[in-house]
FIDO-270040 format. One line per 5 residues: number of its first residue (from 1); their letters; for each residue x, z, y of C-alpha. Coordinates in steps of 0.25 Angstrom, whole numbers, plus 5000, padded with zeros to 4 digits. Layout:
<recs>
NUM> a> X Z Y | ...
</recs>
This chain:
<recs>
1> misvc> 5321 5368 5389 | 5334 5376 5388 | 5335 5388 5397 | 5349 5391 5402 | 5355 5403 5410
6> lvddq> 5367 5400 5419 | 5377 5412 5420 | 5388 5409 5430 | 5393 5416 5442 | 5395 5404 5451
11> nlvrq> 5382 5399 5457 | 5387 5385 5459 | 5390 5384 5444 | 5376 5389 5440 | 5369 5379 5450
16> girsl> 5378 5367 5444 | 5375 5371 5430 | 5360 5372 5433 | 5359 5359 5440 | 5366 5352 5428
21> ldlag> 5357 5359 5418 | 5345 5355 5426 | 5348 5340 5423 | 5345 5343 5408 | 5330 5343 5406
26> dirvv> 5330 5353 5395 | 5339 5364 5401 | 5334 5374 5412 | 5342 5385 5419 | 5334 5397 5418
31> aecad> 5343 5408 5424 | 5357 5409 5431 | 5366 5421 5432 | 5377 5423 5441 | 5385 5434 5433
36> gaqav> 5385 5440 5419 | 5378 5452 5422 | 5366 5444 5427 | 5367 5435 5415 | 5366 5447 5405
41> qtipq> 5353 5452 5412 | 5347 5438 5414 | 5350 5431 5401 | 5341 5440 5392 | 5330 5439 5402
46> vrpdv> 5330 5424 5403 | 5334 5421 5389 | 5339 5407 5391 | 5342 5397 5380 | 5357 5395 5385
51> vlldl> 5366 5403 5394 | 5377 5396 5402 | 5387 5407 5404 | 5400 5408 5413 | 5411 5417 5407
56> rmpnm> 5417 5422 5420 | 5408 5429 5429 | 5408 5442 5438 | 5401 5455 5433 | 5400 5450 5419
61> sglev> 5407 5439 5412 | 5400 5428 5403 | 5407 5434 5391 | 5401 5448 5394 | 5388 5441 5396
66> lqalg> 5389 5435 5382 | 5393 5449 5376 | 5382 5456 5383 | 5371 5447 5379 | 5376 5445 5365
71> grnel> 5377 5459 5363 | 5362 5461 5366 | 5359 5448 5358 | 5354 5442 5371 | 5364 5430 5372
76> pptii> 5357 5417 5373 | 5365 5404 5369 | 5376 5404 5379 | 5386 5394 5384 | 5399 5399 5391
81> lttfd> 5400 5390 5404 | 5414 5392 5411 | 5425 5386 5419 | 5435 5394 5411 | 5441 5387 5398
86> ddqlv> 5445 5401 5393 | 5447 5401 5377 | 5446 5416 5376 | 5434 5417 5385 | 5427 5406 5377
91> laglk> 5429 5413 5364 | 5425 5426 5369 | 5412 5419 5374 | 5409 5412 5361 | 5412 5425 5354
96> agarg> 5402 5432 5363 | 5391 5423 5359 | 5392 5410 5368 | 5388 5397 5361 | 5397 5388 5369
101> yllkd> 5407 5386 5380 | 5407 5376 5391 | 5416 5374 5403 | 5409 5372 5417 | 5414 5358 5418
106> vsldq> 5406 5354 5406 | 5397 5341 5409 | 5382 5342 5411 | 5380 5335 5397 | 5389 5345 5390
111> lveav> 5382 5357 5397 | 5368 5352 5394 | 5372 5349 5379 | 5378 5363 5378 | 5366 5370 5383
116> rtvaa> 5357 5362 5373 | 5366 5364 5362 | 5367 5379 5364 | 5352 5380 5366 | 5350 5373 5353
121> ggslv> 5358 5384 5345 | 5371 5377 5345 | 5385 5381 5351 | 5396 5375 5359 | 5408 5382 5352
126> apmvt> 5416 5371 5346 | 5414 5360 5357 | 5417 5369 5368 | 5429 5377 5362 | 5443 5371 5366
131> qrlla> 5454 5369 5357 | 5461 5381 5362 | 5449 5389 5359 | 5448 5384 5345 | 5463 5386 5343
136> gvgri> 5462 5400 5348 | 5450 5405 5339 | 5460 5409 5328 | 5468 5417 5338 | 5456 5425 5343
141> qnqfs> 5449 5436 5336 | 5434 5434 5335 | 5427 5447 5341 | 5413 5444 5336 | 5408 5449 5322
146> sleqp> 5411 5440 5311 | 5416 5440 5296 | 5431 5440 5294 | 5430 5432 5281 | 5416 5425 5282
151> dplte> 5409 5420 5270 | 5412 5406 5267 | 5403 5395 5273 | 5397 5384 5264 | 5401 5370 5267
156> retei> 5387 5368 5275 | 5389 5381 5283 | 5403 5376 5287 | 5397 5363 5291 | 5387 5369 5299
161> lrlls> 5397 5379 5306 | 5405 5367 5310 | 5393 5361 5316 | 5390 5374 5323 | 5404 5374 5329
166> ggysn> 5401 5360 5335 | 5389 5367 5343 | 5378 5360 5335 | 5364 5367 5334 | 5357 5370 5321
171> keian> 5348 5358 5324 | 5360 5349 5326 | 5367 5354 5313 | 5354 5352 5305 | 5353 5338 5310
176> slrva> 5367 5335 5307 | 5367 5341 5293 | 5352 5336 5291 | 5347 5349 5287 | 5336 5358 5293
181> egtvk> 5339 5366 5305 | 5335 5379 5297 | 5346 5376 5287 | 5356 5375 5297 | 5351 5389 5303
186> nhvsn> 5353 5395 5289 | 5367 5390 5288 | 5371 5395 5302 | 5365 5409 5298 | 5374 5408 5285
191> ilskl> 5386 5404 5293 | 5384 5416 5303 | 5382 5425 5292 | 5394 5421 5284 | 5403 5421 5296
196> gvrdr> 5398 5434 5300 | 5394 5430 5315 | 5382 5431 5323 | 5381 5417 5329 | 5385 5402 5329
201> travl> 5396 5403 5339 | 5403 5415 5332 | 5401 5407 5319 | 5409 5395 5325 | 5420 5404 5331
206> kalel> 5421 5411 5318 | 5422 5398 5311 | 5433 5393 5321 | 5440 5406 5318 | 5440 5404 5303
211> giv> 5443 5389 5304 | 5430 5385 5298 | 5427 5375 5309
</recs>
């Protein structure tokens, strides 16, 4: 069972998302938060498998939640869920550690699949990023720590990085390449080390910045 925490200042939105997720037999909403400040307190206590996080909230924004929990290494896999198709905000959220981004008009199937993907260790960077965002990556300076001139990736590492950018989990990549999941994990660790980043999402953003994928 995948445990989910909903963070949104609109009660009706939370109720709607909970009702939709209840239709999926393998997902359970274990906590709800009405603002960012409450989320920063609740999420470390509940430790959900996935967080669905609104960006624009009173008291403390979703971006501030990501930064606060990420700074304490208490950020679970998080999907930004918002009505605002804001390129700069999406990039800021991804840089702060979010695994993906969905608009609130997403279908039930897309929402459930996103939760399952992120819970399994995947990300939703490339499928959810608009063409404007991809075009803007080169204009926006990444604020997270990374190597200016990364060590060159092997052909296999580049292949795995491209699959990571497609949101695939380690298990899915292993099945696709017909290798052991442990082998994929080793390659991912090498990719992160060579790019000088700390997680998969930042690896994809760095790869986009460098034109690798």
